[in-house]
C-alpha positions in Angstrom: 13.3 67.9 -22.7 16.3 66.2 -21.2 18.2 69.0 -19.5 18.2 68.9 -15.7 16.0 71.4 -14.0 17.3 74.2 -11.9 16.0 74.2 -8.3 16.5 77.3 -6.2 15.7 77.2 -2.5 14.9 80.3 -0.4 15.7 81.8 2.0 19.0 79.9 1.9 19.7 80.8 -1.7 21.1 77.3 -2.4 20.6 76.0 -5.9 21.4 73.0 -8.1 20.3 71.1 -11.1 18.4 67.8 -10.8 17.0 65.2 -13.0 13.3 65.8 -13.7 11.2 63.6 -11.4 13.5 64.2 -8.4 11.5 64.7 -5.2 11.9 68.2 -3.7 12.9 66.7 -0.4 15.8 64.7 -2.1 17.0 67.9 -3.9 16.9 69.7 -0.5 18.9 67.0 1.2 21.6 66.9 -1.5 22.0 70.7 -1.4 22.1 70.8 2.4 18.9 72.8 2.6 17.4 73.0 6.1 14.1 71.1 5.3 12.7 68.8 8.0 11.3 65.3 7.6 10.8 62.6 10.1 8.5 60.1 8.4 10.8 58.9 5.7 9.0 60.6 2.9 5.7 58.9 3.4 3.7 62.1 3.6 2.4 61.6 7.1 4.5 64.0 9.3 3.9 67.3 7.4 7.4 68.5 8.4 8.6 69.0 4.8 6.0 71.5 3.7 7.3 73.9 1.0 5.8 76.8 -1.1 6.7 76.9 -4.8 6.9 80.3 -6.6 5.7 80.7 -10.1 6.3 83.3 -12.8 9.3 85.5 -13.7 12.2 85.7 -11.3 14.7 88.1 -12.9 17.1 88.0 -9.9 17.4 84.3 -10.3 17.3 84.4 -14.1 14.5 81.8 -14.3 10.8 81.6 -15.4 8.9 79.1 -13.3 6.1 77.5 -15.3 2.8 76.3 -13.7 3.9 72.7 -14.3 7.3 73.1 -12.7 6.3 70.6 -10.0 4.4 67.3 -10.4 0.7 67.3 -10.0 -1.0 67.3 -6.6 -1.2 63.7 -5.6 -3.4 61.4 -3.5 -1.1 61.5 -0.5 -1.2 65.3 -0.4 -4.9 65.3 -1.0 -5.5 62.9 1.9 -3.2 65.0 4.2 -4.9 68.2 3.4 -8.4 66.7 3.9 -7.5 65.2 7.2 -4.9 67.5 8.7 -5.2 70.6 6.7 -2.5 72.3 4.5 -2.2 76.0 3.7 -3.2 76.9 0.2 -0.2 77.0 -2.1 1.8 74.6 0.0 3.1 71.2 -1.1 4.7 68.3 0.7 8.4 68.2 -0.3 8.5 64.4 -0.2 5.6 64.1 -2.7 6.2 67.1 -5.1 8.7 66.2 -7.8 10.8 68.6 -9.8 9.6 68.8 -13.4 11.1 72.1 -14.5 13.1 75.1 -13.2 11.5 76.2 -9.9 12.0 78.5 -6.9 11.0 76.9 -3.6 10.5 78.6 -0.3 11.1 76.6 2.9 8.8 78.2 5.6 10.0 78.6 9.2 8.0 75.7 10.5 9.6 73.3 8.0 13.1 74.2 9.0 15.0 71.9 11.4 17.1 74.7 12.9 14.8 77.4 14.1 16.0 80.9 13.5 17.6 82.9 16.3 16.2 86.4 16.1 19.1 88.8 16.2 16.7 91.8 16.4 16.0 91.4 20.1 14.5 94.3 22.1 17.1 96.8 23.4 16.9 98.0 27.0 15.5 101.5 26.8 13.6 103.9 29.2 10.5 105.1 27.4 8.2 107.7 28.9 4.7 106.1 28.9 2.0 108.0 27.0 0.3 105.3 24.9 -2.4 106.0 22.4 -4.4 103.1 23.8 -5.5 103.0 27.4 -8.4 101.9 29.6 -10.8 104.1 31.5 -13.3 102.9 34.2 -16.6 104.8 34.3 -20.0 104.5 35.9 -22.8 105.1 33.5 -26.2 106.5 34.3 -29.0 103.9 34.1 -31.7 104.4 31.4 -34.6 106.6 32.4 -38.0 106.6 30.7 -38.3 110.3 31.5 -35.0 111.0 29.7 -34.9 108.9 26.6 -31.3 108.5 25.6 -29.3 105.6 24.1 -26.8 103.5 26.1 -24.0 104.8 23.9 -24.9 108.4 24.5 -24.9 107.9 28.3 -21.6 106.1 28.0 -20.2 109.0 26.1 -21.5 111.3 28.8 -19.7 109.3 31.5 -16.5 109.3 29.5 -16.8 113.1 29.1 -17.0 113.3 32.9 -13.7 111.4 33.0 -12.0 113.9 30.6 -12.8 112.0 27.3 -14.7 114.7 25.4 -15.4 112.7 22.3 -15.6 108.9 21.8 -16.8 106.9 18.8 -17.8 103.2 18.6 -18.1 100.9 15.6 -20.8 98.4 15.1 -18.9 95.5 16.7 -18.8 97.5 20.0 -22.4 98.6 19.7 -23.6 95.0 19.4 -22.0 94.2 22.8 -22.7 97.4 24.5 -26.1 96.7 26.1 -25.3 93.2 27.6 -22.0 94.4 28.9 -23.5 97.5 30.6 -26.1 95.4 32.3 -23.8 92.6 33.3 -21.5 95.3 34.9 -24.5 96.9 36.6 -23.7 100.1 34.7 -20.0 100.1 35.7 -17.7 99.3 32.8 -14.0 99.5 31.7 -13.5 100.9 28.2 -10.5 100.4 26.0 -9.9 103.7 24.1 -7.5 104.7 21.3 -6.8 108.1 20.0 -4.2 108.6 17.3 -2.3 111.9 16.9 -4.5 113.1 14.1 -7.8 111.7 15.4 -10.5 114.2 16.4 -12.1 111.7 18.7 -11.3 108.6 20.8 -12.2 105.2 19.4 -13.8 102.7 21.7 -11.9 99.5 20.9 -13.4 97.2 23.6 -15.7 97.3 26.6 -15.8 95.1 29.7 -18.3 94.8 32.6 -17.1 96.3 35.9 -13.5 97.1 36.8 -11.4 95.1 34.3 -7.7 94.4 35.0 -7.2 92.2 32.0 -4.1 92.8 29.8 -3.6 95.7 27.4 -0.9 94.9 24.9 0.7 96.4 21.8 3.0 95.1 19.2 6.1 96.8 17.8 7.1 95.3 14.4 10.2 95.8 12.3 9.4 94.4 8.9 12.6 93.9 7.0 13.4 92.6 3.6 14.9 89.4 5.0 13.6 89.1 8.6 10.5 90.3 10.5 10.9 91.0 14.2 8.1 91.7 16.7 8.1 92.8 20.3 5.1 92.4 22.5 4.8 95.2 25.0 2.5 95.9 28.0 0.8 99.2 27.2 0.5 100.0 30.9 4.2 99.9 31.9 6.1 99.4 28.6 7.6 96.1 29.5 8.7 93.8 26.6 6.9 90.5 27.4 8.1 88.5 24.4 10.1 89.0 21.2 10.1 86.7 18.2 10.7 86.8 14.5 10.8 84.9 11.3 12.2 85.1 7.7 10.2 87.3 5.4 8.4 84.8 3.1 8.7 87.3 0.2 12.3 86.2 -0.2 11.2 83.6 -2.7 10.1 86.4 -5.0 13.5 88.1 -4.8 16.2 88.5 -2.2 16.5 92.2 -2.7 13.9 95.0 -3.0 14.3 95.7 -6.7 13.9 92.0 -7.5 10.5 92.1 -5.8 9.6 95.3 -7.7 10.6 93.5 -10.9 8.5 90.5 -9.9 5.5 92.7 -9.4 6.1 94.3 -12.8 6.6 91.1 -14.7 3.9 89.0 -13.1 0.3 90.3 -13.1 -1.0 90.0 -9.6 2.5 89.5 -8.2 2.2 92.4 -5.8 -1.1 91.0 -4.5 0.6 87.7 -3.8 3.5 89.3 -2.0 1.1 91.4 0.1 -0.8 88.3 1.1 2.2 86.3 2.2 3.8 89.1 4.2 0.5 89.9 6.0 0.1 86.2 6.9 3.6 86.2 8.3 3.0 89.3 10.5 -0.3 87.8 11.7 1.5 84.5 12.4 4.2 86.4 14.3 1.6 88.1 16.4 0.1 84.8 17.4 3.6 83.4 18.1 4.7 86.2 20.5 1.3 86.1 22.2 1.7 82.4 22.8 5.2 82.9 24.1 3.9 85.5 26.6 0.9 83.3 27.5 -1.7 85.9 26.5 -4.7 85.8 24.1 -3.7 87.7 20.9 -7.1 89.3 21.0 -5.7 91.4 23.9 -3.3 93.1 21.4 -5.1 96.4 20.7 -2.4 98.3 18.8 0.6 97.9 16.5 3.3 100.2 15.5 5.2 99.1 12.4 8.3 100.2 10.5 9.7 99.1 7.1 11.5 100.3 4.1 9.4 101.9 1.3 9.0 98.7 -0.8 7.9 96.7 2.2 5.7 99.6 3.2 3.9 99.5 -0.1 3.6 95.8 -0.3 2.3 95.4 3.3 -0.3 98.1 2.7 -1.3 96.5 -0.6 0.1 99.3 -2.8 1.8 98.3 -6.1 5.5 99.2 -5.6 6.2 99.7 -9.4 6.8 103.5 -9.0 9.6 102.8 -6.5 11.5 100.9 -9.2 12.1 103.9 -11.4 13.1 107.6 -11.0 11.8 109.7 -9.4 11.0 106.8 -6.9 7.7 108.3 -5.9 5.9 107.1 -2.8 2.2 106.6 -2.9 2.1 108.1 0.6 4.9 109.3 2.8 3.1 110.5 5.9 2.2 108.4 8.9 -1.0 106.4 8.8 -3.4 105.0 11.4 -5.3 102.0 10.1 -7.6 99.2 11.2 -5.7 95.9 11.7 -8.6 94.0 10.2 -8.1 95.9 6.9 -4.6 94.6 6.8 -5.5 91.0 7.3 -4.3 90.9 10.9 -7.2 88.7 12.1 -5.4 87.4 15.2 -5.3 90.8 16.9 -8.3 92.4 18.6 -11.1 92.9 16.1 -10.8 96.7 16.5 -7.0 96.9 16.9 -5.3 99.9 15.4 -2.0 100.0 13.4 0.2 103.1 13.4 2.5 103.2 10.4 5.5 105.5 10.9 6.2 108.0 8.2 8.7 107.4 5.4 11.5 109.9 4.6 11.7 109.5 0.8 11.5 107.0 -2.0 14.1 104.6 -0.7 14.5 105.8 2.8 11.6 104.4 4.8 9.8 104.3 8.1 12.5 102.1 9.5 15.1 104.9 9.0 12.7 107.3 10.6 12.4 104.9 13.6 16.2 104.8 13.8 16.3 108.7 13.9 13.6 108.6 16.6 15.7 106.1 18.7 19.2 107.5 18.1 18.4 111.2 17.7 21.2 112.4 15.4 19.2 115.7 15.0 20.2 116.4 18.7 23.8 115.3 18.5 26.6 117.8 19.3 29.2 115.9 17.3 29.2 114.5 13.8 27.6 111.0 13.9 27.1 108.3 11.2 24.4 105.8 11.9 24.4 102.7 9.8 21.4 100.3 9.8 22.5 97.3 7.8 20.2 94.8 6.2 19.4 93.7 2.7 18.9 97.4 2.1 21.2 99.6 4.2 19.9 102.9 5.5 22.3 105.6 6.7 22.0 108.8 8.6 24.8 111.3 9.0 24.9 114.7 10.6 24.4 116.6 13.9 22.1 119.1 15.4 22.9 121.5 12.5 21.8 119.2 9.7 21.0 115.5 9.1 21.2 113.7 5.8 19.9 110.2 4.9 20.4 107.7 2.1 19.8 104.1 1.3 22.3 101.7 -0.2 21.5 98.4 -1.9 23.8 96.1 0.0 21.9 92.9 -0.9 21.4 89.9 1.3 25.1 88.8 1.7 25.3 90.3 5.2 22.3 88.1 6.2 24.2 85.0 5.1 22.2 84.7 1.8 24.0 84.2 -1.6 26.9 82.7 0.4 28.0 79.2 -0.6 27.8 77.8 3.0 25.5 80.6 4.2 22.4 80.2 6.3 20.3 82.4 8.6 21.2 82.7 12.2 20.1 79.4 13.7 21.7 76.9 16.2 24.7 75.2 14.5 25.6 78.3 12.4 29.1 79.6 12.7 28.8 83.2 14.1 32.3 84.0 15.2 35.7 83.1 13.8 39.4 83.8 14.4 42.2 82.7 12.1 45.8 82.4 13.5 48.0 84.6 11.2 51.0 82.2 11.8 49.4 78.8 11.4 46.4 79.9 9.3 44.3 77.6 11.4 40.7 78.7 12.3 38.8 78.5 15.5 35.1 79.4 15.6 31.9 79.5 17.7 28.5 78.3 16.6 25.1 79.6 17.7 23.9 77.5 20.7 27.3 76.5 22.0 29.4 78.7 24.4 32.8 77.1 23.8 35.0 77.8 20.9 35.8 75.0 18.5 39.3 74.4 20.0 38.1 74.3 23.6 37.2 71.3 25.7 33.6 70.2 25.5 32.9 71.8 22.2 32.5 68.6 20.2 30.1 67.1 22.7 28.0 70.3 22.9 28.0 70.7 19.1 26.4 67.2 18.7 23.1 68.7 19.8 23.0 71.2 16.9 25.6 70.1 14.4 27.8 72.5 12.5 25.5 73.4 9.7 26.8 76.6 7.9 27.8 80.2 8.4 25.5 83.1 9.1 25.9 86.8 8.3 28.1 87.8 11.2 30.2 84.7 10.6 30.9 85.4 7.0 31.8 89.0 7.7 34.3 88.0 10.4 35.6 85.2 8.2 36.5 87.6 5.3 38.1 90.1 7.7 40.1 87.4 9.4 41.3 86.1 6.1 42.5 89.5 5.2 44.3 89.9 8.5 45.9 86.5 8.2 47.2 87.1 4.7 44.9 84.6 3.0 43.1 87.4 1.0 44.9 90.3 -0.6 43.7 93.9 -0.7 41.9 93.3 -4.0 39.9 90.5 -2.4 41.7 87.6 -4.2 42.1 84.3 -2.2 45.6 82.9 -2.4 46.5 79.4 -3.3 48.2 76.9 -0.9 51.7 77.7 -2.1 51.1 81.5 -1.8 49.5 81.3 1.7 51.3 78.4 3.2 48.2 76.4 4.1 46.5 73.5 2.5 43.2 74.9 3.7 43.3 77.2 0.6 41.9 74.7 -1.8 41.4 74.8 -5.6 37.8 75.8 -6.4 37.3 75.9 -10.1 39.6 78.6 -11.5 40.0 80.2 -8.0 40.6 79.1 -4.4 38.5 78.7 -1.3 39.4 78.6 2.4 38.2 75.6 4.3 36.9 76.4 7.8 35.4 73.1 8.8 35.1 69.6 7.1 32.2 67.8 8.7 31.8 65.1 6.0 33.2 62.4 8.3 30.3 63.0 10.6 27.7 63.3 7.8 27.8 67.1 7.9 28.8 69.7 5.3 32.2 71.2 4.3 32.1 74.8 5.2 34.3 77.0 3.1 34.7 80.7 2.1 34.8 80.8 -1.7 36.0 83.5 -4.1 32.4 84.1 -4.9 31.6 84.6 -1.3 34.4 87.2 -1.0 33.0 89.0 -4.1 29.5 89.1 -2.6 30.7 90.6 0.6 32.9 93.1 -1.4 29.8 94.2 -3.4 27.8 94.6 -0.2 30.4 96.5 1.8 31.3 98.7 -1.1 27.7 99.9 -1.5 27.6 100.6 2.3 30.8 102.5 2.4 29.9 104.5 -0.8 26.7 105.6 0.8 28.5 106.8 3.8 31.1 108.7 1.7 28.3 110.3 -0.3 26.7 111.7 2.8 30.0 113.0 4.1 30.7 114.7 0.7 27.3 116.4 0.9 28.2 117.7 4.4 31.7 118.7 3.2 33.5 116.6 5.8 36.3 114.0 5.5 35.7 112.2 8.8 33.0 111.6 11.4 33.4 111.7 15.2 31.6 108.5 15.9 29.8 105.6 14.2 26.7 103.9 15.5 25.9 100.4 14.1 22.3 99.5 14.2 20.4 96.3 13.7 21.4 92.7 14.0 24.7 93.6 12.3 25.6 96.2 14.9 25.0 93.9 17.8 27.1 91.0 16.5 30.0 92.4 14.6 33.1 93.9 16.2 34.2 97.3 15.2 37.6 96.0 14.2 36.2 93.5 11.7 33.9 96.1 10.2 36.8 98.5 9.7 39.2 95.9 8.3 36.6 95.1 5.7 36.1 98.8 5.0 32.4 98.7 5.7 32.6 101.9 7.8 34.8 105.0 7.6 37.9 105.2 9.8 37.3 106.4 13.4 38.9 105.3 16.7 37.6 101.9 17.5 36.2 103.1 20.9 34.1 105.6 18.9 32.1 102.7 17.2 29.0 101.9 19.1 26.2 99.3 18.8 22.6 100.5 19.0 21.0 97.1 18.8 17.8 97.0 16.8 17.3 100.7 16.6 14.5 100.5 14.1 12.6 98.1 16.5 13.4 100.5 19.4 11.9 103.4 17.4 8.8 101.4 16.7 8.5 100.6 20.5 8.9 104.3 21.3 6.1 105.2 18.8 3.9 102.5 20.2 4.3 103.6 23.8 4.4 107.4 23.5 2.0 109.6 21.5 4.3 112.6 21.7 7.1 110.6 20.0 4.8 110.2 17.0 4.6 114.0 16.6 8.3 114.2 17.1 9.2 111.6 14.4 6.9 113.4 12.0 8.7 116.7 12.6 12.1 115.0 12.3 11.2 113.4 9.0 10.5 116.8 7.4 13.9 118.1 8.5 16.0 115.2 7.2 17.4 115.7 3.7 17.5 112.7 1.4 20.4 112.0 -0.9 19.6 109.7 -3.8 22.4 107.3 -4.4 20.8 105.9 -7.6 21.3 109.1 -9.6 24.4 110.5 -7.9 27.5 110.1 -10.2 30.0 110.1 -7.3 28.3 107.0 -5.8 29.8 104.8 -8.5 33.3 106.3 -8.0 33.1 105.7 -4.3 31.7 102.2 -4.9 34.7 101.2 -7.1 37.3 102.5 -4.7 35.6 100.7 -1.8 36.0 97.3 -3.5 39.5 97.0 -2.1 39.8 95.7 1.5 39.7 98.0 3.3 39.8 100.7 0.6 41.8 101.6 -2.6 42.2 105.3 -1.8 41.0 106.3 1.7 43.5 106.0 4.5 42.6 104.3 7.7 45.0 105.9 10.2 42.9 104.9 13.3 42.9 101.3 12.2 46.6 101.4 11.5 47.2 102.3 15.2 45.9 99.0 16.3 46.5 96.7 13.4 48.9 96.2 10.5 47.4 94.4 7.5 49.7 92.0 5.6 51.0 93.4 2.3 50.2 90.4 0.0 49.2 90.2 -3.6 48.0 87.1 -5.3 47.3 88.5 -8.8 50.7 87.5 -10.1 49.9 85.2 -12.9 49.7 81.4 -12.8 46.9 79.8 -10.8 46.6 82.7 -8.4 46.6 85.3 -11.1 44.1 83.5 -13.3 41.6 84.1 -10.5 42.1 87.8 -10.9 40.9 87.7 -14.5 37.7 85.8 -13.9 34.4 87.0 -15.4 32.8 90.2 -14.1 30.0 90.0 -11.6 27.0 92.2 -12.3 
């Protein structure tokens, strides 16, 4: 076989064809993939570790054979024997491409570490945690009253208002020495979930123990996983961290992962393993950041969409890939962390899983409802939580509807030609002068804009490496406002736009933001393909919102709440220019930060909130976009920027969009007749 092999890197989505025998590290460097290496490819630094994926990848259109990479070699064998290497990993400098392959670059192998956009939002939360400590004094054993140490501990707890308490074998093994070391005075860590009939003894310490009592709130998204370490005594967030979801290599969107599970026997088990390992690694990471022992984490509250829910719990998600999209379980769950592979937490730690709303509206949407309370709103509110799978809530105190919309990973910077995750060096903000068509931008890690003094010197520390999700959204909106893109989403040529930055790109044009080749960096452009990816994503989002509004019989909402990383980093103006959200006054668009993560924190820190979210979930009505005929109509109309049919009078009060059209034949028009995107 002589055809070059296709190499696809995740999470960046960058791909290219390479001669068979090309080292993975070489392929990564030629594509501009963020893969570290400091030893010159000699296999001694371990920085270039990668994880290949095998089997069917319908989203990528490839089948990866078992021999897609060269055989394990002596250098890798020596490294694993001496230093250790996680099973399934290879060294990018040693593994060579022998066939089509999908390669995941784990966080620790990336030069530019991700900036977690899902940081904890300031929020007052009434403290009533399910996990707490109780100090008791236990009666000493008496030969004339033969009772066990556990029974006397239970009696002491009953005297402190804890009527029923159970202990598992790991606690019983430690019970007697702890009681005697504490001279019959002990501090007990107790947990009682909302549906438990008795308290669980999670841990026991001699005497009065003031050691830490911590919990973890986790938002497990399709693309990113965020965790907040909280003090269970006062609710403080001690540390927040996150990483890319390693399941990305099996498919960037949810249905791709369901397809992978369907087409590859054991694929669901493999996806469960990697995501549990990632959450466990994240728990250790936030504990290290806060300077605590992860064994002091006694409880976790976790939210996710239904596919992530099933895969994390070890449930095959195949039923979620076909109507009627049946969940294996929708109600809340209280589980043992050790049964979920979370070995870094306390041995007896408990995990509270928030309830799902319906087949494609998950616990993360329930958490958003808990945090933002649309069911208590006196006006009509639309809440948009944007990720690879967007979830929307619309309504008021009278009625709340919910739906999910398959936006895909473009908003996260994936499937974008110069796209990358949010990391130092990534363009996150951009402005384009409508007169000169010249751009100015900001990168993560540098305060100055690119046209301000000191920028070049500051940017030397990070480089200018690509464009992240917030950057590509602003770039497309700015191109529309500057007359570089018409309402159909077509990029104009240099003669039509009056700028040489609009360069030929195959049969279409692209807009050059930054040329870093002179300094050994990349050329960062927005291509026609990038525009189309953003159009598809924003059309799905807007169509979902319109569908909910149709169901409620309304033409407008009073306010829009943007949740998630998207909401915190995108201006209302840019979102509305793109047509991502319905028209409202710009001062009625609010950011809620990471509302799903906030909901997880509320559930972690307040038992009453768990009862509340379970009540709320029963009252929210789910609208299924996948089988609703009007969704497709709304989707097609929403392809225009901002929209083909709906008026945006509030936007028109503050901004007049250029009336340009580049689909006029010739080089510009040819782009309008390019092949369809599926």
